[in-house]
C-alpha positions as semicolon CSV with decimal commas, in nm:
position;residue;x (nm);y (nm);z (nm)
1;M;9,988;-23,492;-21,295
2;K;10,244;-23,505;-21,078
3;K;10,166;-23,613;-20,713
4;E;10,201;-23,348;-20,418
5;F;10,370;-23,467;-20,125
6;N;10,188;-23,376;-19,816
7;R;10,329;-23,395;-19,480
8;H;10,003;-23,436;-19,287
9;G;9,866;-23,706;-19,494
10;R;9,592;-23,712;-19,779
11;R;9,410;-23,435;-19,794
12;L;9,019;-23,445;-19,868
13;T;8,914;-23,347;-20,225
14;D;8,695;-23,041;-20,282
15;A;8,413;-23,335;-20,367
16;E;8,472;-23,496;-20,048
17;Y;8,512;-23,197;-19,855
18;E;8,198;-23,029;-20,006
19;K;8,014;-23,352;-19,949
20;K;8,093;-23,364;-19,573
21;I;8,000;-23,019;-19,487
22;V;7,661;-23,041;-19,642
23;A;7,622;-23,362;-19,422
24;L;7,729;-23,185;-19,140
25;Y;7,460;-22,894;-19,194
26;T;7,194;-23,141;-19,312
27;G;6,951;-23,184;-19,025
28;A;7,142;-22,935;-18,806
29;S;6,916;-22,698;-18,605
30;P;6,831;-22,357;-18,886
31;I;6,915;-22,205;-18,491
32;P;7,159;-22,402;-18,336
33;G;7,211;-22,372;-17,950
34;K;7,554;-22,241;-17,819
35;A;7,680;-22,616;-17,761
36;E;7,530;-22,711;-18,079
37;E;7,688;-22,429;-18,288
38;I;8,036;-22,470;-18,109
39;R;8,021;-22,883;-18,226
40;L;7,932;-22,739;-18,567
41;R;8,207;-22,479;-18,621
42;K;8,443;-22,721;-18,457
43;A;8,367;-22,996;-18,665
44;E;8,371;-22,775;-18,950
45;L;8,763;-22,615;-18,876
46;N;8,856;-23,009;-18,853
47;L;8,687;-23,049;-19,253
48;Q;8,853;-22,716;-19,332
49;I;9,211;-22,871;-19,163
50;D;9,121;-23,225;-19,345
51;H;9,088;-23,037;-19,695
52;K;9,373;-22,829;-19,664
53;L;9,669;-22,962;-19,448
54;G;9,565;-23,345;-19,461
55;V;9,353;-23,540;-19,244
56;D;9,690;-23,698;-19,029
57;F;9,728;-23,302;-18,895
58;P;9,807;-23,406;-18,506
59;A;9,502;-23,395;-18,238
60;A;9,714;-23,109;-18,021
61;R;9,766;-22,893;-18,293
62;R;9,418;-22,910;-18,412
63;E;9,244;-22,839;-18,048
64;E;9,538;-22,522;-18,078
65;M;9,407;-22,413;-18,438
66;W;9,022;-22,434;-18,204
67;K;9,163;-22,183;-17,957
68;T;9,321;-21,980;-18,265
69;A;8,999;-21,968;-18,412
70;E;8,756;-21,864;-18,135
71;A;9,032;-21,582;-18,058
72;V;8,986;-21,426;-18,407
73;E;8,597;-21,501;-18,406
74;K;8,636;-21,304;-18,049
75;G;8,806;-21,017;-18,206
76;R;8,574;-21,005;-18,505
77;L;8,257;-20,972;-18,318
78;T;8,457;-20,728;-18,062
79;T;8,540;-20,478;-18,341
80;A;8,156;-20,519;-18,516
81;F;8,034;-20,459;-18,154
82;K;8,273;-20,121;-18,115
83;I;8,190;-19,999;-18,518
84;V;7,835;-20,016;-18,379
85;M;7,878;-19,809;-18,066
86;L;8,053;-19,573;-18,300
87;Y;7,737;-19,579;-18,527
88;V;7,530;-19,498;-18,224
89;F;7,725;-19,259;-18,002
90;K;7,884;-19,067;-18,287
91;G;7,628;-19,109;-18,563
92;K;7,937;-19,246;-18,784
93;A;8,200;-19,499;-18,808
94;D;8,578;-19,341;-18,694
95;E;8,795;-19,326;-18,988
96;K;9,031;-19,597;-18,783
97;H;8,775;-19,835;-18,774
98;M;8,684;-20,084;-19,074
99;D;8,417;-19,949;-19,330
100;G;8,425;-20,265;-19,552
101;S;8,690;-20,134;-19,856
102;P;8,926;-20,347;-19,981
103;A;9,203;-20,221;-19,764
104;D;8,975;-20,351;-19,455
105;A;8,994;-20,706;-19,617
106;D;9,372;-20,655;-19,605
107;H;9,360;-20,559;-19,263
108;L;9,196;-20,870;-19,169
109;T;9,390;-21,123;-19,412
110;R;9,711;-20,952;-19,188
111;Y;9,543;-21,031;-18,870
112;L;9,418;-21,400;-18,966
113;V;9,798;-21,502;-19,069
114;K;9,949;-21,315;-18,738
115;K;9,730;-21,519;-18,549
116;Y;9,755;-21,867;-18,721
117;S;10,138;-21,793;-18,783
118;A;10,151;-21,835;-18,367
119;V;10,007;-22,250;-18,466
120;L;10,141;-22,345;-18,860
121;D;10,433;-22,258;-19,002
122;D;10,493;-22,091;-19,349
123;E;10,403;-22,430;-19,573
124;E;10,098;-22,437;-19,369
125;L;9,986;-22,118;-19,353
126;T;9,998;-22,126;-19,720
127;Q;9,833;-22,442;-19,749
128;F;9,540;-22,296;-19,503
129;L;9,503;-21,957;-19,633
130;G;9,691;-21,937;-19,981
131;P;9,985;-21,838;-20,148
132;K;10,103;-21,460;-19,961
133;E;10,066;-21,288;-20,352
134;D;9,630;-21,422;-20,284
135;R;9,659;-21,299;-19,930
136;V;9,705;-20,927;-19,936
137;L;9,590;-20,680;-20,184
138;P;9,866;-20,429;-20,279
139;P;9,797;-20,059;-20,209
140;N;9,731;-19,931;-20,574
141;R;9,432;-20,247;-20,596
142;W;9,284;-20,086;-20,241
143;R;9,122;-19,838;-20,465
144;L;8,797;-19,954;-20,709
């Protein structure tokens, strides 16, 4: 097997990553407070970075990844709130908002790529989010 070069050092194996994720959440409160939730999410992101990009990924860029992850989460919560309000005040979701279709997954993926591309180059995006062809569903596959 050919050893792959990684400019950010060794990556955690799948087994190492899974073991560390289990250890992270073992003993954590089932309903964590705000500070604990932030600590857990940040630690989980750092493990994802170690697994997908490498353990030597720079600290300053890890912090940028955290800021991006927080922006993505805020955007996700804002969208969910808007959809709930549409149901409450209109009785149904507007066609412009997400309804859970595969096209919505494509929209979310494009949003993630846009946000993370401000921090990661193309090679890093591929390592972190997967190959381009796996990130977006072609329009003819939107209908199940």
